[in-house]
C-alpha positions as CSV (number, residue, x, y, z in Angstrom):
1,M,0.0,0.0,0.0
2,S,1.5,3.4,-0.9
3,A,2.2,6.4,1.4
4,S,-1.0,8.4,-0.4
5,N,-3.3,5.5,0.2
6,S,-2.0,5.4,3.9
7,N,-2.9,9.0,4.1
8,L,-6.2,8.8,2.7
9,C,-7.1,6.7,5.9
10,Y,-4.9,8.2,8.6
11,N,-5.8,12.1,7.6
12,L,-9.4,11.5,8.8
13,P,-9.8,13.5,11.8
14,V,-11.4,10.7,13.9
15,T,-10.2,11.8,17.3
16,D,-10.6,15.5,18.8
17,S,-11.6,16.9,15.9
18,L,-14.9,15.0,16.0
19,A,-15.8,17.1,19.2
20,G,-17.2,19.7,16.5
21,F,-19.9,17.4,15.9
22,R,-21.0,15.8,18.8
23,K,-20.1,17.2,22.2
24,D,-21.4,14.5,24.4
25,S,-20.1,11.0,24.4
26,M,-20.7,8.9,21.3
27,D,-20.6,5.0,20.4
28,A,-18.6,3.8,17.7
29,R,-21.7,3.2,15.6
30,Q,-22.7,6.8,15.8
31,L,-19.2,7.7,15.1
32,A,-19.1,5.4,12.1
33,T,-22.5,7.2,10.9
34,D,-20.9,10.6,11.4
35,L,-17.9,9.5,9.4
36,I,-20.0,8.1,6.5
37,A,-22.2,11.2,6.4
38,H,-19.2,14.0,6.8
39,Y,-16.4,12.5,5.0
40,N,-18.3,10.0,2.5
41,F,-15.2,7.5,3.1
42,L,-17.0,4.8,1.7
43,D,-16.3,6.2,-1.8
44,L,-12.4,5.8,-1.2
45,P,-10.6,3.7,-3.8
46,I,-9.1,1.6,-1.1
47,G,-10.7,-0.8,1.4
48,V,-11.6,1.3,4.6
49,Y,-13.4,-0.3,7.4
50,V,-14.7,0.5,11.2
51,V,-15.1,-2.2,13.5
52,A,-16.1,-2.5,17.2
53,P,-13.5,-3.5,20.0
54,D,-14.8,-6.9,19.5
55,G,-14.4,-7.1,15.8
56,R,-17.9,-6.7,14.7
57,F,-18.1,-4.7,11.4
58,L,-19.8,-1.1,11.8
59,A,-19.3,0.0,8.4
60,C,-16.8,-1.0,5.5
61,N,-16.9,0.2,1.8
62,R,-17.0,-1.7,-1.4
63,P,-13.6,-2.6,-2.0
64,V,-13.6,-4.4,1.7
65,R,-16.9,-5.9,0.7
66,E,-15.6,-7.3,-2.7
67,L,-12.3,-8.6,-0.9
68,L,-14.0,-10.6,1.8
69,H,-17.0,-11.4,-0.2
70,L,-19.5,-9.5,2.0
71,P,-23.2,-8.2,0.9
72,L,-22.4,-5.2,-1.1
73,D,-25.4,-3.5,0.3
74,G,-26.8,-3.3,3.8
75,E,-25.3,-4.2,7.2
76,V,-22.6,-6.6,7.7
77,N,-23.6,-9.1,10.6
78,T,-19.8,-10.6,10.9
79,T,-16.6,-9.8,12.4
80,L,-13.3,-9.2,10.7
81,A,-11.7,-11.9,13.1
82,Q,-13.6,-14.7,11.5
83,F,-11.4,-14.1,8.4
84,Y,-8.2,-14.4,10.3
85,V,-6.6,-17.8,9.4
86,D,-5.2,-17.9,12.8
87,P,-7.8,-16.3,15.1
88,K,-5.6,-15.9,17.9
89,A,-3.5,-13.3,15.5
90,R,-6.4,-10.8,16.0
91,A,-5.6,-10.3,19.6
92,E,-1.9,-9.6,18.8
93,I,-2.7,-7.2,15.8
94,L,-4.9,-5.2,18.0
95,Q,-1.7,-5.1,20.9
96,K,0.4,-3.6,18.0
97,A,-1.9,-1.2,16.8
98,N,-2.4,0.0,20.8
99,D,1.4,0.0,21.3
100,A,1.7,2.0,17.9
101,E,-0.9,4.7,19.0
102,A,1.0,4.9,22.5
103,R,4.4,6.0,20.4
104,G,2.2,8.5,18.4
105,A,2.0,6.3,15.2
106,Y,-0.3,3.6,13.9
107,L,0.0,0.3,12.8
108,E,1.0,-0.2,9.0
109,K,1.7,-2.8,6.5
110,E,1.1,-5.4,8.8
111,I,0.7,-8.8,6.6
112,I,-2.0,-11.0,7.6
113,P,-3.4,-14.3,6.2
114,F,-6.9,-14.0,5.6
115,R,-9.3,-17.1,4.5
116,V,-12.3,-16.3,2.2
117,D,-14.5,-18.7,1.1
118,G,-11.9,-21.6,1.7
119,R,-9.3,-19.5,-0.3
120,E,-6.1,-18.1,1.5
121,I,-5.1,-14.5,0.8
122,F,-2.8,-12.0,2.2
123,V,-3.7,-8.6,3.3
124,E,-2.0,-5.7,4.6
125,D,-3.8,-4.0,7.4
126,Y,-3.3,-0.1,8.3
127,C,-5.1,-0.2,11.8
128,K,-5.7,2.9,14.4
129,P,-7.8,2.9,17.4
130,L,-10.8,5.0,17.5
131,R,-11.5,6.7,21.0
132,D,-14.1,9.0,22.4
133,P,-13.1,12.8,22.3
134,Q,-14.4,13.4,25.8
135,T,-13.6,10.2,27.8
136,R,-10.6,8.9,25.3
137,D,-12.2,5.3,26.0
138,L,-11.5,3.1,23.1
139,I,-14.7,2.7,21.0
140,G,-13.4,0.8,18.0
141,Y,-10.8,0.6,15.4
142,I,-10.4,2.1,11.8
143,G,-8.4,0.5,9.1
144,C,-7.5,-0.1,5.8
145,L,-7.2,-3.4,4.0
146,V,-5.2,-4.0,0.9
147,D,-5.1,-7.2,-1.1
148,I,-1.5,-8.1,-1.5
149,T,-2.0,-11.8,-2.2
150,A,-0.5,-11.7,-5.6
151,E,2.6,-9.9,-4.7
152,H,3.1,-11.7,-1.3
153,I,3.4,-15.3,-3.5
154,A,5.5,-13.9,-6.0
155,E,7.9,-12.2,-3.0
156,K,8.0,-15.7,-1.4
157,R,8.6,-17.4,-4.4
158,E,11.4,-15.1,-5.1
159,S,12.8,-15.3,-2.0
160,K,13.0,-19.1,-2.4
161,L,14.5,-18.7,-5.6
162,Q,17.1,-16.5,-4.4
163,H,17.8,-19.1,-1.6
164,Q,18.3,-21.8,-4.3
165,V,20.4,-19.7,-6.4
166,E,22.6,-19.0,-3.4
167,E,22.9,-22.4,-2.8
168,L,23.6,-23.2,-6.4
169,T,26.0,-20.7,-6.6
170,F,27.8,-22.1,-3.6
171,D,27.7,-25.5,-5.1
172,I,29.1,-24.1,-8.5
173,G,31.9,-22.4,-6.7
174,R,32.9,-25.7,-4.9
175,V,32.5,-27.9,-8.1
176,L,34.9,-25.1,-9.9
177,H,37.3,-25.0,-6.9
178,A,37.5,-29.1,-7.3
179,N,38.2,-28.7,-11.1
180,T,40.9,-25.9,-10.6
181,S,42.4,-28.4,-8.1
182,T,42.2,-31.3,-10.4
183,L,43.7,-29.2,-13.3
184,L,46.7,-28.4,-10.8
185,M,47.3,-32.1,-10.4
186,A,47.2,-32.6,-14.2
187,Q,49.7,-29.5,-14.5
188,Q,51.9,-31.3,-12.2
189,T,52.0,-34.4,-14.0
190,L,52.4,-33.1,-17.2
191,D,55.4,-31.3,-15.6
192,G,57.1,-34.5,-15.0
193,V,56.3,-36.2,-18.2
194,A,57.8,-33.2,-20.2
195,E,60.9,-33.5,-17.9
196,A,60.9,-37.0,-18.6
197,L,60.7,-37.0,-22.4
198,S,63.2,-34.1,-23.0
199,Q,65.5,-35.0,-20.4
200,R,65.7,-30.9,-19.6
201,A,64.6,-28.9,-16.9
202,L,60.8,-27.5,-17.7
203,R,62.2,-23.9,-17.3
204,D,64.6,-24.3,-20.1
205,M,61.7,-25.9,-22.1
206,M,59.6,-23.2,-21.5
207,A,62.0,-20.8,-22.6
208,M,62.0,-22.5,-26.2
209,P,59.5,-21.2,-28.6
210,L,57.1,-23.7,-29.8
211,D,58.4,-23.0,-33.3
212,E,61.5,-24.4,-32.7
213,L,60.3,-27.6,-31.0
214,D,58.2,-28.0,-34.1
215,D,61.4,-27.5,-36.3
216,Q,63.0,-30.2,-34.2
217,L,60.1,-32.6,-34.8
218,I,60.5,-31.8,-38.5
219,K,64.1,-32.8,-38.9
220,H,63.1,-35.9,-36.8
221,A,60.6,-36.7,-39.3
222,E,63.0,-36.2,-42.5
223,Q,65.5,-38.3,-40.6
224,L,62.8,-41.2,-40.0
225,A,61.9,-40.8,-43.7
226,S,65.5,-41.2,-44.7
227,A,66.2,-44.4,-42.2
228,L,63.1,-45.7,-43.4
229,E,64.1,-45.1,-47.4
230,K,67.4,-46.8,-46.4
231,L,66.0,-49.9,-45.1
232,I,63.7,-50.5,-48.1
233,Q,66.4,-50.0,-50.7
234,S,69.1,-51.6,-49.6
235,T,67.3,-55.0,-49.2
236,D,66.3,-57.2,-52.1
237,P,62.5,-57.6,-52.6
238,E,62.9,-61.5,-52.2
239,R,64.5,-61.1,-48.6
240,R,61.9,-58.1,-47.6
241,L,59.1,-60.5,-48.4
242,K,60.4,-63.0,-45.9
243,A,60.7,-60.2,-43.3
244,L,57.5,-58.7,-43.9
245,S,54.4,-59.1,-46.0
246,E,54.1,-57.0,-49.3
247,A,51.1,-55.0,-47.7
248,Q,53.3,-53.9,-44.8
249,W,56.2,-53.0,-47.0
250,E,54.2,-51.0,-49.2
251,N,52.6,-49.3,-46.3
252,L,55.9,-48.3,-44.9
253,A,56.8,-46.9,-48.2
254,T,53.7,-44.8,-48.5
255,K,54.8,-42.8,-45.2
256,I,58.4,-41.9,-46.8
257,T,57.1,-38.6,-48.8
258,P,54.4,-37.4,-46.0
259,L,57.3,-37.5,-43.5
260,R,59.8,-35.8,-45.7
261,E,56.9,-33.0,-46.6
262,V,54.9,-32.7,-43.5
263,R,54.7,-29.2,-43.4
264,D,53.2,-29.2,-47.1
265,F,51.1,-32.0,-46.1
266,I,49.7,-30.5,-42.7
267,P,50.2,-26.9,-42.5
268,G,48.9,-26.7,-39.1
269,M,51.2,-27.3,-35.9
270,E,48.2,-28.3,-34.2
271,M,47.2,-31.3,-36.6
272,R,50.8,-32.0,-37.7
273,V,52.0,-33.2,-34.1
274,P,49.5,-35.6,-33.5
275,A,49.7,-36.9,-36.9
276,L,53.4,-37.4,-37.3
277,R,53.2,-38.9,-33.5
278,S,50.6,-41.8,-35.1
279,T,52.7,-42.0,-37.8
280,A,56.0,-42.7,-36.0
281,H,54.0,-45.2,-33.7
282,Q,52.5,-47.1,-36.8
283,I,56.2,-47.8,-37.9
284,T,57.5,-48.7,-34.8
285,L,54.8,-51.4,-34.5
286,T,55.5,-52.8,-38.1
287,C,59.2,-52.9,-37.5
288,L,58.8,-54.8,-34.6
289,E,57.1,-57.6,-36.4
290,I,60.3,-57.7,-38.8
291,A,61.4,-61.6,-38.8
292,P,64.8,-61.9,-37.1
293,G,67.7,-62.7,-39.2
294,I,66.8,-61.5,-42.4
295,L,67.2,-57.9,-42.7
296,S,70.1,-55.5,-41.5
297,K,69.7,-55.0,-37.6
298,E,71.7,-52.0,-38.0
299,L,69.2,-50.4,-40.4
300,A,66.2,-51.7,-38.6
301,R,67.4,-50.3,-35.4
302,E,68.0,-47.0,-37.0
303,V,64.6,-46.9,-38.4
304,L,63.1,-47.9,-34.8
305,R,65.5,-45.4,-33.1
306,A,64.1,-42.5,-35.5
307,S,60.7,-43.4,-35.0
308,A,60.9,-43.3,-31.4
309,Q,62.7,-39.8,-31.5
310,V,59.7,-38.6,-33.7
311,E,57.0,-40.1,-31.4
312,S,58.9,-38.9,-28.3
313,S,59.1,-35.3,-29.8
314,A,55.6,-35.3,-30.9
315,C,54.6,-36.3,-27.4
316,L,56.6,-33.5,-26.0
317,I,55.0,-30.7,-27.9
318,D,51.6,-32.5,-27.3
319,V,52.3,-32.5,-23.5
320,L,53.5,-28.7,-23.6
321,M,50.5,-27.6,-25.7
322,T,48.1,-29.5,-23.4
323,R,50.0,-28.1,-20.2
324,T,49.4,-24.6,-21.8
325,A,45.7,-25.3,-22.4
326,I,45.5,-26.6,-18.8
327,I,46.9,-23.4,-17.4
328,Q,44.5,-21.4,-19.6
329,M,41.6,-23.3,-18.5
330,D,42.7,-23.2,-15.0
331,A,42.8,-19.1,-15.6
332,T,39.6,-19.1,-16.9
333,L,37.7,-21.1,-14.3
334,R,39.2,-19.2,-11.4
335,S,38.0,-16.0,-12.9
336,L,34.3,-17.8,-13.6
337,R,34.3,-19.2,-10.2
338,D,34.9,-15.5,-8.7
339,F,32.5,-13.9,-11.1
340,I,29.8,-16.6,-10.2
341,T,30.5,-16.1,-6.3
342,S,31.1,-12.3,-6.3
343,E,27.5,-11.8,-5.2
344,V,27.2,-14.3,-2.3
345,R,30.4,-13.8,-0.7
346,T,31.2,-11.9,2.7
347,H,31.0,-8.0,2.1
348,E,34.4,-6.9,1.6
349,P,34.9,-3.1,2.9
350,A,36.4,-0.7,0.3
351,K,40.2,0.2,1.0
352,R,42.8,2.1,-0.4
353,M,45.0,0.6,-3.2
354,P,48.1,1.9,-4.8
355,V,47.6,1.1,-8.5
356,K,51.2,-0.4,-8.6
357,L,50.1,-3.1,-6.3
358,L,47.1,-3.9,-8.1
359,I,49.2,-4.5,-11.3
360,E,51.8,-6.3,-9.4
361,H,49.1,-8.5,-8.3
362,S,47.7,-9.4,-12.0
363,I,51.1,-10.1,-13.3
364,K,51.7,-12.5,-10.5
365,Q,48.5,-14.3,-11.3
366,M,49.2,-14.3,-14.8
367,A,52.9,-15.1,-14.9
368,E,52.5,-19.0,-15.2
369,F,50.1,-18.6,-18.2
370,A,52.2,-16.0,-19.7
371,K,55.0,-18.2,-19.5
372,S,53.2,-21.3,-20.9
373,S,51.9,-19.2,-23.8
374,R,55.5,-17.8,-24.2
375,V,54.3,-14.2,-24.1
376,A,56.3,-11.2,-22.5
377,I,54.7,-8.9,-20.2
378,V,56.2,-5.6,-20.5
379,W,55.2,-3.1,-17.9
380,R,56.0,0.5,-18.6
381,E,55.4,3.7,-16.6
382,R,56.4,1.9,-13.4
383,D,56.9,5.1,-11.5
384,F,53.2,6.1,-11.7
385,E,52.1,6.6,-7.8
386,G,48.7,7.0,-8.0
387,A,46.1,5.2,-5.7
388,V,42.4,4.2,-6.2
389,E,39.4,3.2,-3.5
390,G,37.5,-0.1,-3.9
391,I,36.9,-3.7,-3.3
392,E,40.4,-5.1,-3.7
393,R,39.3,-8.6,-4.9
394,D,36.8,-7.1,-7.6
395,L,39.6,-4.8,-8.8
396,A,42.0,-7.3,-8.9
397,R,39.9,-9.9,-10.9
398,A,39.1,-7.2,-13.4
399,L,42.7,-6.5,-13.9
400,T,43.6,-10.1,-14.0
401,N,40.8,-10.9,-16.7
402,L,42.2,-8.0,-18.8
403,L,45.7,-9.1,-18.7
404,H,44.5,-12.7,-19.5
405,N,42.7,-11.6,-22.5
406,A,45.7,-9.7,-23.7
407,I,47.9,-12.7,-23.3
408,K,45.4,-15.3,-24.7
409,Y,44.9,-13.0,-27.9
410,S,48.4,-12.1,-28.7
411,W,50.0,-13.2,-32.0
412,R,53.6,-14.3,-32.3
413,R,55.3,-11.4,-34.1
414,D,58.1,-13.1,-35.7
415,R,60.4,-16.3,-35.1
416,A,63.3,-14.5,-33.5
417,K,61.3,-12.9,-30.7
418,A,58.3,-13.8,-28.2
419,P,55.1,-11.8,-28.8
420,W,54.6,-9.5,-25.4
421,V,51.7,-7.6,-23.7
422,T,52.2,-4.1,-22.9
423,I,50.9,-2.7,-19.6
424,R,51.0,1.2,-18.9
425,A,49.4,3.0,-16.1
426,Y,48.9,7.0,-16.4
427,E,46.6,9.9,-15.2
428,R,43.8,11.2,-17.3
429,D,41.2,13.8,-16.2
430,A,41.6,12.8,-12.6
431,M,41.3,9.3,-13.3
432,A,43.7,6.3,-12.8
433,C,43.9,4.4,-16.4
434,I,45.5,1.0,-16.4
435,E,45.9,0.2,-20.2
436,F,46.7,-3.4,-21.6
437,E,48.0,-3.4,-25.3
438,N,48.5,-6.8,-27.3
439,W,49.2,-7.4,-31.0
440,G,47.0,-10.1,-32.4
441,V,43.3,-11.1,-32.8
442,P,41.3,-8.3,-34.0
443,I,37.8,-6.7,-32.7
444,A,35.2,-5.5,-35.2
445,P,34.4,-2.1,-34.8
446,E,30.8,-3.0,-34.7
447,E,31.4,-5.2,-31.7
448,I,32.7,-2.3,-29.8
449,E,30.2,0.4,-30.9
450,Q,27.4,-1.8,-30.1
451,G,28.6,-2.8,-26.8
452,L,28.5,-6.6,-28.1
453,V,32.1,-7.2,-26.4
454,F,30.5,-6.2,-23.2
455,Q,27.6,-8.6,-22.8
456,L,27.7,-11.5,-20.7
457,G,28.7,-14.8,-22.6
458,Y,29.5,-13.1,-26.1
459,R,32.7,-14.0,-27.8
460,G,34.0,-11.9,-30.6
461,K,33.9,-13.2,-34.3
462,W,37.5,-13.9,-34.1
463,S,38.2,-14.8,-30.5
464,K,38.1,-18.5,-31.4
465,D,40.9,-17.9,-33.4
466,R,43.4,-20.9,-33.1
467,G,41.2,-22.8,-30.7
468,R,41.2,-20.4,-27.6
469,L,39.0,-21.1,-24.9
470,G,37.0,-18.4,-23.3
471,T,33.7,-17.6,-21.4
472,G,32.5,-14.4,-22.8
473,I,32.9,-13.1,-19.1
474,G,36.2,-11.4,-18.9
475,L,35.1,-7.9,-20.4
476,T,31.8,-8.0,-18.9
477,D,33.0,-8.7,-15.2
478,A,35.7,-5.9,-15.9
479,Q,33.4,-3.2,-17.1
480,R,30.9,-4.0,-14.0
481,A,33.9,-3.7,-11.5
482,A,34.9,-0.2,-13.1
483,Q,31.4,1.2,-13.2
484,A,30.6,-0.3,-9.6
485,H,33.9,2.1,-8.6
486,H,32.6,5.0,-10.5
487,G,35.0,4.4,-13.3
488,D,34.8,3.0,-17.0
489,L,36.3,0.6,-19.4
490,Q,37.3,1.4,-22.9
491,V,38.1,-0.9,-25.9
492,A,39.9,0.0,-29.2
493,S,41.3,-2.3,-31.7
494,R,42.7,-1.2,-35.1
495,P,45.1,-2.8,-37.8
496,A,48.8,-3.0,-36.7
497,T,49.7,-1.8,-40.2
498,A,47.4,1.3,-41.4
499,G,46.6,0.8,-45.1
500,H,47.8,-2.7,-45.4
501,H,44.3,-4.1,-46.3
502,H,41.0,-2.3,-47.0
503,T,38.0,-2.8,-44.7
504,D,36.2,-4.7,-47.5
505,E,39.1,-7.2,-48.3
506,A,38.7,-11.0,-47.5
507,E,41.8,-10.5,-45.8
508,Y,41.2,-7.6,-43.7
509,Y,40.5,-9.5,-40.2
510,H,43.3,-12.0,-41.0
511,Q,46.0,-9.2,-40.3
512,P,47.2,-8.6,-36.9
513,F,45.5,-5.9,-34.9
514,I,46.7,-3.7,-31.9
515,T,44.0,-4.1,-29.3
516,T,44.0,-1.7,-26.2
517,V,41.7,-2.1,-23.2
518,T,41.6,0.6,-20.6
519,L,40.4,0.6,-17.1
520,C,39.8,4.0,-15.6
521,L,39.0,4.6,-12.1
522,P,38.9,7.6,-9.9
523,L,42.2,8.9,-8.6
524,L,42.2,9.4,-4.9
525,G,43.3,13.2,-4.1
526,R,42.0,14.4,-7.6
527,R,38.2,14.6,-6.7
């Protein structure tokens, strides 16, 4: 019931001002009659009633009669108490009304369950005692009834759903936490496998670009092709057929050219590596079936050694690529977990934070992912001393998300140098601005102009380039965090080389773009 509706009832001068009508004592029925005659309250658009102290109806208007299914005309020979689901609650309501009167107030928005013709409804009761102006004796109660059944049921349903959502959110958080723990175990296992395969420390392998490892694999594949060709050509056909079947020899021979020209046959490293591993394994299995004492042991051993080398090199690259994917997935799941549980965590008070510390935290969080992705993090303007105020966890998550995106969507610029992400911090218009710049995957202008990149779950047209994982949450979460702290998030993306391709050319979005994402927050001491 709105305040204006409440005033319709409680602005009626039913106490001392009634002395102007009757100077002698009056009973409740006469008071009700005077009210009807003088104020015409029965025409009010809300349900208004007057009852005796025992609850008997003395007067009520049409909205009350319709609400309680009472006769629309004539006297009402019933009590208000009979509509209570719990009759005992009536005494409690009256006590609250009397207590409110003693405080100079009145009972309002008291939700009471009623039962009308077997159906349970919920009403708000706004109630006030009526007293004789001369003696101050209680002669009845005047009040307003408002049907809030639909709103009350909807509110209860919403409350129940909210509780279920909170429970589900905690469950999701626990599941995601368990998943990140599992991913950590998988990463540690892969670390050991990689070191066993390469016989080198993991840090040394991680310093090598995947292109170099791929070059080594191609070289090993060429060596396997040469060893296989030598085995076939150095043995006369009659002896060969005693060692293996003709079909097996033909199968081995068909693998020589693809091994030598594997880059032409399979251009993409992601597909080339498992193909070479499978081919090498098949060659090994076939060579192990060679009948003993027929072919040169040295030549057969060379093929087995070369195929084992190819298989080992391919497995190593597979392990390192899988390890990178796991680290990326771990970062994504952690961000997703924090985003999902952000609304149900214990409230964290705002605090003062130097921008430097926030940047250092994000770099530390993404160091392993950057290393596994072979992307360098270049932090410029380290002497920026500005500070901001806010919820540390939310701002740290926002910056980590932005750095994660910058690393994930970077391309390698050349074979001699690793790709890098640039971080800058500076002041602009009394705001502390933290900028992340990368060279790689483009963002189409319409995706920025229409705000698509900030929509929850949206992934850009080119974001799936080279199988990159993502949830479409990072920019959404970062923007919400910025706006919640009276800041903003800005995104810009342009071709790295202006004029290299026209916008309507098919190759326009296949060229590298420079993408800049800037988080701006109010700078302390500048507002």
